[in-house]
N, C-alpha and C positions, 0 to 999 in steps of 0.2 A: 125319411122325413121325421118320424117320431123320435128316432135316435138322435137326430140333429137338435131337435127341440129340447130333448132331455139333457143332452150335453151342454147346450147353451144355458139352461136353467141351473145345472149343476155348477158351472163356472161362475155364474152370477151369485149363487149361494155361497161358494167358496170365497169370492171377493167380499160378499156381504159379511160373512162370519169373520173374515180376517180383519175387518174394521172394528170388531167388537172389543179388542183389547183397549182401544182408545176410549170407548165409552165406559167399560167396566173398571179400567185401571186409572185413567186420567181424569174422568169426568167429575167435576164439582159444580153443582148448579149455580151457586153464588158467583163464582169466578167466571163461569161460562156466560151467564146472562149479564154480568157486569160489563162485558166487552162485546155484547151481541151486535151492536150497530157496526163497528168496524169489521167484525167477523162476516156479517151479511154483505157489506160492501165488497170485501175481498172475494167472497165465495160466489156472489151473483154477478154484479157488474164487472168485477175484476176478471172473473172466469170467462165471461162473454168476450171481453176485450182481448184476453189472452188467446182464445180460440180464433177470433177473427184476424188478429195480427199474424198469428202463425200461418193460417190458411192463405192470407193475401201475400205474405212474404214468400212462402214456398211456391205459390202459383207464379209469382214474378220470376223466381229463380228457374222454374220449369220453362217459362216462356223465353227466358234469356239463354236457354240451352246450357245451364250450368249444373244440371243434375245427372249428366250422362245419358244413358239410354232409357232410364226410368222416367216416364212422363205421365204421372197420374192425372186424372181429371180434377177440376176444382171441387166438385162434390165429394170426391174421395179425400181431398185435403181437409175439408171441413170435418169429416168423420175422424180423420187422423188427428186433427187438432183437438177435437173433443175428448178423445181417449188419452192423448198424451198430456193434456192439461190437468189431468187428475193427479193429485199428489198423494204420497204415502210416507209421511215423516215419522213413522213409529220408532225407528231407530234413533232419530234425533230427539224425539220426545223422551225416550228412555234415558238418554244422556242428560237432557235437561232436568229430568226428575231427580237423577242422582246428584247433580250439581246444584239443585235447588235454584234454578235460574229465575229471574224476575217473573212472577206469575203473569204479568200482563203479556209478555212475549210468549210465554208457554201457552197460554190459552188462546192467543191470537193464532198461533201456528196450529194448535190442536183443533180449534173451532173451524178455522178456514179449511183445513184438510178434510174434516168430516163432512161439512156441507158441500164443499167443492166436489167430493166424490159423487154425491147425489145429483148435483147440477150437471156434471159431466156425463153421467150415465143416462140421464133423461135426454140430454142433447145428442148423445151418441145414437140413441134409438131414433130420435127425430131426424137427424141428418142421414142416417142409414136408409131411411125410407125414400130419399130423393136420389140416391145413387142408382144410375141406370134408368131413372124415370124422369129425367130433366124435361123431357118433351111433354110431360103431363101438366106442366105449369105454364101460365101465360106470362112469362117473363120472371125476372129475379124478385120483383116486388111480391108477386103472387106466392112464390116459393117461400119468401121470408115470412109472410103472414101465416102461411100454413105451418111452418116450423115453430113460430112463436105460439100459435094456437095449440099445437100438440104439446109444446113444452109447458104452457100454463095449465092445460087440462091435466096432464100427467103429474106435474109437480104438486099442484094444489090438491088434486084428488088423493095422491099418495100421502101428503101431509095430513089431510083430514082423516084418512083411514088409520094412519099411525097414531094420531092423538086420540081418536075414538077407541082404538084398541087398548092403549095404555090406560085410559080412564075406565074402560070396561073391566079391565083386570083389577083396577083399584076398587071398583064397586063390589066385584065378586069377593075379593079378599076381605073387604070391610064387613059384609053381611053374612058370609059363609066362613065359619070358624074351622080352619084346617090345621090349627096349631097342635092338635092332639096327635096328628100323624105327620111327622116331619118329612117323611119321604113323599107323601101325597102333596104336601104344600110346595116342596121344592120342585117336584115333577110338573105340577100344574103351572107354576111360574115360568119354568124353562120352556115348556111347550108353547105357552101363549106368547112368549117373546119372539119365537121364530115363525109361528103360524101366520101372522100377518104378511110375511114375505110371500108365502105361497098364494094367499088370497089376492095380493096385489098383482102377482104375475099372472094369475088366472084371468083377471079382468083387464089385463094389459096396462097396468100401472107400473110404477117403479118400485121393485121390491126393496132396494137399498134405502130409498127415501122413506118408504113406509116404516121399515124396521128402525131407522134412525129416530123418527119422531115417536115411534112406540117406545123406544128405549128412554128418550128424554122425558116423556110424560109418565112412564111407569116408574122411572127412577125418582121422579118428583112426588108422585102420589102413591103408587102401588107398593113400592119397596118398604114404605113406612108401615104397611099393614102386615109385613112378614115378621115371623119370630126372629130373634137374633141368630139362632142356629141356622134357619133357612136362608137368612141374608148371607151368612158366611158360606154356606154350601153353594148357593147360586153364583156368588162372586168367584169362587174357585172353579166351578163348572164352566162359566163363561170364559175365564182366562185360559183353561185347557183347550176348549173347543176353538177359541180364537187363534191360539198359537198353532194348533194342529192344522187349521185351514191355511194359515200363513205359510207354514212349512210345506204343505201340500202344493201350494201354487208355485213356490220357489223351487221345489223339487221338480215339478213339471217343467218349469222354465229351464233349469239346468239340464235335465235329461233331453229336452227338446234340441239342445245344441248338438247332441250326438245322434239324434234321430231325424235330422232334417234332410239328410241325403244331399248335402251341398256338393256341387261339382266345381265351383270356383268362388272367388271373392265377389264376383259380380252378383251372386245371389243375395248378398248383403246390401247391394246398391250403395257402396261406400260413399260416393259423392253426395247422394241424397241424405244418407245417415249423418254425415259431418255437418251439412247445412242444417238438417233438422235439429241437431244438438245445439248449434248456435242460435237458431230461431227459437228454440225452447227457452233459452236464457233471455233473449230479447222480449219474447212474449210475456214471460214471467215478470220482467221489469216493467213492462207497459201495464200490467195488471196491479202491481204492488204500489209503485210510486205515485201515480195519479190518485189512487184511492186514499193513500196516506195523506197526501196534500189536501184533498177535499175534507177528510175527517178532521185533520188538524185545523183547517180553516173554520169548521163549525165549532171546534173547541175554543179557538181564539175569539170567535164572535161572542161566546158566553163570557170569556174573560173580560171583554170590553165593558161588561156591566159593572166592573170594579169602579170605574170612574163615577158611576151614579151613586155609589155608596157614600162618598164624601158629602153628598148633599142631604143625606138623611138626618133628621133631627132626633131628639131623645125619644119622641113618641114612636119613631120607626125602628127602635132598637131591635125588636123581634124580627122584623123584615130584614134588617141589616144582617143579623146572625144567619138567617136562612139563606139569604143571597150569598153571603160569604162562604157558607158550607158548599153551595152549589158551584161557586167559582173554584174553590179548592179541589172539589171532585173533578171538575172539568180540566183543571191543570194536571191532575194525576192521570187523566184518561188520554191526554195527547200522546202521540207516538213519535219517539225520536227517530232520526234517520239511521242511526246505528241499528235500531231494532228493525227498521224497514229493510236494511241491507241483509240482516239475518233472516227475515221473512223471505226475501228473494232467494237466498242461498239454500233455504230449507225445502225447496221444491223438488224433492226426490220423487221419482216415478216408481211404482211398485205393482202390487197385486191387481188393482182395478184396471190399470192400463193394459197389463198383459192379458187379463181375462177378456177385456173388450177387444183386443187385437185378435184373439182367437175366434171372435164372432164377427170379424170385419167382413163386410159384404164383398162378394167375389164376382160382381156383375161384369167387371172389366178385366178379370183374371189377375188382379194384383194382391189378392189376399196373402199369398205366400210371402211376398216381399215386405208387406207392411208388418207381418208377424215378426220377421227377422229384424227389421229396423227397430220396432218397439222393444224387442228383446235386448238389443244392443244398448238402446237408450236407458232401459231399466238397469242393466248391469253397470253401465258407466256411472249413472247418477248415484246408485246405491253404494258402489265401492269407492268411487273417487270423491264425490261430494259428501257422502256419508262419512268417509274416512277423514276428511278435512274439516268436519263439523266442529270438533273441539278446538283445534288451532284457530279457526276463523272466529269462534266465539270469544277466545282470549284476545285476538287481534282487535276486535271491535270493542273490547272492554265492557262487555255486557255484565251487569251486576249478577252475582251468584251468592249462594248461601242465604237466600231470602226466606224469612218465615212467613208462610201463607196467612196464618192467623193474624200476625202483626200487620201484614199488608192489607188484609180486609178491613181492619180497624173497626169503625162503627158501621160499616156497610152491612145492611141486613139482607140475608138471603131471601130472594123473592118468594112470597107465598102465593101470589096470583099468577099462575102460569098463563092464563088466558090473556091477561093484560100485557104480559111480556111478549107473547106470541103476536098479539095485535100490533104492538109497536114494531115488532120485528118485520111483520108483513108489510107495513108501511114503508120501511126502509128497503125491503126486498123489491117491491113494485117501483119504488123511486129509482132503484138501480136498473130495473128493466127499461124504464122510460129514458134514463140517461144513456143506456146502450142503444136504444132505438134512435135517439137523436144523433148519436155518433155515426150510425150506419145509414 
């Protein structure tokens, strides 16, 4: 039992560390928070919709006897949906960075994937608790309330712990001068970046959500208190550790193919795998396009204020200018459907999906099959969709060669992270209410 818990925590740590290249290589606070509202829509309400759509469609296929002899329970399909909804577009982001793709698209994909991993991991743990214990609930409504409560407690608690950890590091670095010893300064910063993960796992919160918000708050506050040398050292260290973790997970995935002891293709549940691949695309579409429509609708509402500007007199010139700036920014924030198509296509599955599959509950004896199916989906999406990424980018005529500094223009990087997080949480809970109304 202790070995199982240790292995589970190790896989979570690998998955958590493998997401660090996104934070340390791609993260820019100004661009990230500029698009925080659509990012939260995609990663919260969109992820919920994605999971539910996949679980319902797969359950309908199982009931219709279209998945062969493999017939998992609906609770298992919810767990499977939560793990397979997690995206890992690091390869796509690397191509985007090289081609200097439109920063809006870049940070939508980056932000959605990072927060999406946290939401999926929390939901994976919540859904796993009901597998084999469906009889403990008084109907589906009771189970849904229990899952929602677990999700809110875990996600909110992890977020608060992460922000507190980042701010605590900033305070220590501000009042304790470690710049005289570069090794001590670097070691302290690296240690406290990963320490919240273990603290969260110890108190049964989400380690990856905790370390995500630790990284965001520390990058915004604590990193500025490091010496330039320590900033360079920690950046290189996080890149190395992150890529080692990524390689370790994919090495395990590749070696697992030869160590499964498969006796026939039935062990891969080919019918269920093919349907799952199709359902992944459908679920991803159901999460991207409605959220894009809703966000653009809010932008268009702001644009409607343009008609009011013509009625302003000379005394309202200052208000005119302010309103005009807001309208211009709103126009810049709207998401074109070519970008939405690219968002849909960028839903590669990777380290987090595979790590969760290795921890799939085995109450009904289907753990082995779900690991195989997840492994195939990860390989197909990484090699096929990842390989077609650049041709699809050119086909959609997405703008490349964009200068980020010119794109940012007069937009000022946020100084008040608490205000930004407060606004973000409003959008987050609005997404949850929207999901609850749908279900």
